[in-house]
N, C-alpha and C positions, 0 to 999 in steps of 0.2 A: 405926825410921826408915821412912817411907812410900816406897813404890815410886814414883819420879818418872815412870815410863812408863805407870803405871796410868792409865786414863781414868775420870773420874767419871761417875756415873749421869746427871748433868744434861748433860755434854758428849756422852755417848753418844746422849741423846734429841735433842739440838739437832743434831748432826751426822747422825744417822740420818734425821730428818725432813727435812733439807736434801737429803739423798741421794735420798729417796723422792719429794720434790717434784720434783727435777731428772729423775728418771726418768719421772715422769708427764708432764712437758713434751716428752719426745721424741715423734716421730711414731709412730703405732701401725704403720705400714708397715715401719718399721725392725725391729720385732719379727717381723712376718710372714715376713720374708726368712730369719730364723733358726730358724723353726719349720715348715718344710714337712714334708709327709709323707715319711718316709725309704722307701727301697727295701724292699719287703716289707710295709710298713704298709698298713692298709686302714681305711676308715670303716666302723664297725659300724652296721647299720641300726637304727632305732627299733624297739622291740618293741611300741610302742602308737602308731602313726603318728597324726598329728593329723587331724581330720576336714577335709572340703572347705571352702573358704572360704565364708563366709555370703553374700558379695557376688561376682558374677562378675568384677567389675573389679578385685578385690584382687590384688595381686601377692605371692604368698606365696613365700619363698625355699625352694628345696628344699635342705636342709642336707646331705643325703647325696651330692649331685652337686658339692659345693664342693671346689675344689682348692687354695684359698687361705684365708687368714684375713681377707682383704680382700674386702668385698662389692662386686661389680662394680656400676658406676653404673646399667646398665640392668636390674639385679635388685634395686634398692632396694625395700624392702617396707614394709608398714604394718600394724599391729595394731589391732583394734577389739574392745573387749569388750562394748559395749553394743548392737551391730547399728545399722542406718542407720535415722534417723527417716523416717517417711512423712509428708508434708505435702501438703495440697491447695493447688496454687499459685493458684487463684482466690480463696481465702479466707485465705490466709497473710497475716500482718501482723507487723511489728516495732514495738513501742511503745517509745519512749525517754522516760522520765519520771524524777522524783526531783530531784536537785540539779543540774539543767541550766537553762540560760537559756532555751531554746526547747523545750519538750516537743513531740514529734512522733511520728506514726504512719506507717510507710512500708508499702506494699504490696510484693509480690515484685517486681513489674515495674518499680516505682520504684527498688528497690534494685539491680536489674540494670542500670538506666540511669545509675547514678551512676558517675563516672570511678574507675578502679581506682588505687590508690596503693600 
């Protein structure tokens, strides 16, 4: 006689997936409060620190100085893998062609004059 309290593989997958989806919807700040550095713990510095940022205006986060799992708003950062393009503002143009009603070419000054949306 089968055990009535046994859970089938199908039920396990369904209920487990539902539980994982539910946890994924919780705010990440909730978990950050459960995982602070405990007394006596320390952050181990990188043995191969990353190089200086390629652009001086890039805000790189210093991981070793973080005291929380939440990135502070004033320390948001960006990553770029391909460098910054260099353009000549006097000769730059953006051409819009293809399946459009009105093909057009814009200069950089025309683009900057357009309203932002």
